[in-house]
C-alpha positions as CSV (number, residue, x, y, z in Angstrom):
1,M,-71.2,57.6,-60.7
2,L,-74.6,57.3,-62.3
3,E,-75.9,53.8,-62.2
4,P,-76.6,51.8,-64.3
5,F,-74.7,53.8,-66.9
6,A,-71.1,52.7,-67.5
7,T,-69.4,56.0,-68.3
8,Y,-68.0,57.7,-65.2
9,F,-66.5,56.3,-62.0
10,I,-64.9,57.4,-58.8
11,L,-61.5,55.7,-58.2
12,E,-61.1,55.7,-54.4
13,T,-57.4,55.5,-53.6
14,N,-54.6,57.3,-51.8
15,D,-52.2,56.8,-54.7
16,P,-50.8,60.2,-55.5
17,D,-50.3,59.4,-59.2
18,T,-53.0,57.3,-60.9
19,Y,-52.4,58.2,-64.5
20,D,-50.4,55.0,-65.0
21,L,-53.5,52.8,-64.1
22,E,-56.3,51.3,-66.2
23,F,-59.1,48.9,-65.4
24,V,-59.9,46.3,-68.0
25,D,-63.1,44.4,-68.7
26,S,-62.1,41.7,-71.2
27,D,-65.5,39.9,-71.1
28,T,-68.3,42.4,-71.6
29,A,-71.6,41.9,-73.2
30,Y,-71.3,45.4,-74.8
31,A,-68.0,44.8,-76.7
32,N,-67.6,46.7,-80.0
33,E,-67.5,45.0,-83.5
34,N,-63.9,44.1,-82.9
35,N,-64.6,42.5,-79.6
36,D,-62.2,44.9,-77.9
37,P,-62.1,45.0,-74.0
38,A,-63.7,47.9,-72.2
39,I,-61.0,50.2,-70.6
40,I,-61.5,52.7,-67.8
41,K,-58.8,55.3,-67.0
42,P,-58.5,58.3,-64.7
43,D,-59.4,61.5,-66.4
44,T,-56.8,64.1,-67.2
45,V,-59.1,66.9,-68.1
46,Q,-60.3,69.5,-65.6
47,F,-64.0,69.9,-65.2
48,I,-65.2,73.4,-64.4
49,D,-68.1,72.1,-62.3
50,V,-65.9,69.9,-60.0
51,N,-64.5,71.2,-56.7
52,Y,-61.0,69.6,-56.7
53,T,-59.0,69.3,-53.5
54,N,-55.9,69.1,-55.7
55,V,-56.5,70.7,-59.1
56,E,-53.0,69.8,-60.5
57,K,-53.6,66.1,-59.8
58,R,-57.4,66.3,-60.6
59,Q,-58.0,64.9,-57.1
60,N,-61.3,65.3,-55.3
61,H,-62.5,64.3,-51.8
62,N,-63.2,60.7,-52.8
63,G,-60.2,60.1,-55.0
64,Y,-60.2,60.6,-58.7
65,I,-62.7,60.7,-61.6
66,A,-62.3,57.9,-64.1
67,S,-64.1,57.3,-67.3
68,L,-64.7,54.8,-70.1
69,K,-62.1,55.3,-72.8
70,T,-63.2,52.8,-75.4
71,S,-66.3,52.1,-77.7
72,S,-66.6,48.8,-75.9
73,V,-68.7,49.4,-72.7
74,T,-68.3,47.5,-69.5
75,D,-71.2,45.5,-68.2
76,G,-69.8,45.5,-64.6
77,G,-68.5,42.5,-62.7
78,S,-64.9,41.9,-62.2
79,L,-62.3,44.2,-63.8
80,T,-58.5,43.7,-63.7
81,M,-56.3,46.7,-62.8
82,K,-53.3,47.2,-65.0
83,R,-50.3,49.4,-64.5
84,M,-47.9,51.0,-67.0
85,T,-44.4,50.1,-65.7
86,D,-42.4,52.2,-68.0
87,Y,-42.9,54.9,-70.7
88,S,-43.5,52.5,-73.6
89,G,-47.3,52.7,-73.1
90,T,-47.6,49.0,-72.3
91,Y,-49.9,48.1,-69.4
92,L,-49.2,44.9,-67.4
93,D,-51.7,42.9,-65.3
94,T,-51.6,43.3,-61.5
95,T,-53.1,41.1,-58.8
96,V,-55.7,43.7,-58.1
97,N,-59.3,43.2,-59.2
98,V,-62.3,45.4,-58.6
99,T,-65.9,44.4,-58.7
100,L,-68.5,46.7,-60.2
101,P,-72.3,46.4,-60.0
102,V,-74.3,45.4,-63.1
103,L,-73.9,48.2,-65.6
104,K,-75.5,48.8,-69.0
105,S,-74.8,50.7,-72.2
106,N,-77.0,53.7,-73.0
107,V,-78.8,51.8,-75.7
108,Q,-79.5,48.7,-73.6
109,C,-80.8,50.8,-70.8
110,L,-83.3,52.5,-73.2
111,L,-84.5,49.1,-74.5
112,D,-84.8,47.6,-71.0
113,T,-86.6,50.6,-69.6
114,Y,-89.0,51.7,-72.3
115,T,-89.7,48.6,-74.5
116,R,-91.3,45.2,-74.1
117,N,-90.6,41.9,-75.7
118,D,-94.1,41.7,-77.1
119,Q,-93.7,44.9,-79.1
120,S,-92.9,45.0,-82.8
121,F,-89.7,46.7,-84.1
122,F,-91.5,49.9,-84.9
123,E,-93.4,49.9,-81.6
124,K,-90.2,49.7,-79.8
125,M,-88.6,52.5,-81.8
126,N,-91.7,54.7,-81.2
127,S,-91.5,54.0,-77.4
128,V,-87.8,54.9,-77.3
129,Q,-88.3,58.1,-79.3
130,M,-91.1,59.2,-77.0
131,A,-88.9,58.5,-74.0
132,L,-86.0,60.5,-75.5
133,D,-88.3,63.4,-76.1
134,N,-88.9,63.5,-72.3
135,I,-85.5,62.7,-70.9
136,S,-83.1,64.3,-73.3
137,V,-81.4,67.6,-72.6
138,Y,-79.3,69.8,-74.9
139,P,-76.0,71.5,-74.4
140,R,-76.3,75.3,-74.7
141,A,-74.4,78.5,-73.9
142,V,-76.3,81.3,-72.3
143,L,-75.2,84.7,-73.7
144,N,-75.4,87.8,-71.5
145,T,-76.4,90.4,-74.0
146,S,-75.2,93.2,-71.8
147,K,-71.7,91.7,-72.0
148,P,-71.1,90.3,-75.5
149,T,-68.3,88.0,-74.3
150,G,-70.2,86.7,-71.3
151,R,-71.0,83.1,-72.1
152,Y,-72.1,80.6,-69.6
153,P,-72.5,76.8,-70.2
154,S,-75.9,75.2,-69.4
155,L,-78.1,72.3,-70.2
156,A,-81.6,73.0,-71.7
157,C,-84.6,70.8,-71.4
158,S,-86.2,69.1,-74.3
159,P,-88.0,69.2,-76.7
160,Y,-85.5,70.7,-79.1
161,K,-84.9,73.9,-77.2
162,E,-81.7,74.3,-79.2
163,L,-83.7,75.0,-82.4
164,S,-85.5,78.1,-80.9
165,L,-84.5,81.4,-82.3
166,N,-83.5,83.1,-79.1
167,K,-80.6,85.6,-79.2
168,H,-79.7,84.6,-75.6
169,Y,-78.6,81.1,-76.7
170,E,-75.9,79.7,-78.8
171,N,-74.4,76.3,-79.5
172,I,-72.1,75.3,-76.7
173,Y,-70.1,72.7,-78.6
174,Y,-68.2,75.4,-80.5
175,L,-67.5,77.2,-77.2
176,Y,-66.2,74.0,-75.7
177,S,-63.9,73.2,-78.6
178,Q,-62.4,76.7,-78.7
179,S,-62.0,77.3,-75.0
180,N,-61.3,73.7,-73.7
181,I,-64.2,74.0,-71.3
182,Y,-65.4,70.7,-69.9
183,L,-68.6,70.0,-67.8
184,L,-68.8,66.8,-65.9
185,S,-72.6,67.4,-65.6
186,Q,-72.8,67.3,-69.4
187,D,-70.6,64.2,-69.9
188,L,-72.1,62.3,-67.0
189,Y,-75.7,62.3,-68.2
190,P,-75.9,60.0,-71.2
191,F,-78.8,61.7,-72.9
192,V,-77.3,65.2,-73.6
193,L,-78.2,65.1,-77.3
194,D,-78.1,67.8,-79.9
195,S,-80.1,67.7,-83.2
196,L,-77.5,65.3,-84.7
197,E,-77.0,63.1,-81.8
198,F,-80.7,62.6,-81.1
199,P,-81.2,60.6,-84.4
200,G,-77.8,59.0,-83.9
201,M,-79.1,57.5,-80.6
202,L,-82.2,56.2,-82.4
203,K,-80.0,54.7,-85.1
204,A,-78.0,52.8,-82.4
205,V,-81.2,51.6,-80.8
206,A,-82.5,50.4,-84.2
207,K,-79.3,48.4,-84.8
208,K,-79.5,46.8,-81.3
209,T,-83.2,46.0,-81.7
């Protein structure tokens, strides 16, 4: 849905029930430490910013929203569709294969876009941090002070707007966890980072560098 990032996808199908499907990339350059395959499955959550044609089945005009479900990230190419044939949770291979464009992990995309091979380690880290200062946004909730219970999810631009002492804002993560509110716009963009996730992203870049 947002190339070249490998997080969210549109599964275009007329299948009325897709929750028994998964798409597996067994040979990805972005496998985790255990070399696990990357697995994509249709989402079961309801996003409040998606206009569904069938809310119960989470179906939209183009099919279904699917997302990466593993710490291993697909690099695109050929993926095998598997189907769960019973309720044991076991997925079996089918003869269906799908082909994706070349995709990248968030970390690899940062390195490819904002660093050069002739830079030193610290020069690369500095370049990535400067980039994140410009492209990161932060999850927030806007509070309508005339209605104390009126909270509205939003994304705030960097730098570090979440740290400003503004009574109209509060941390949206607690709102999400308590109210089961999900925003596709927040999950789709890979650089929605709070004050903990920002240095966490830099740490991941450092390990890859």
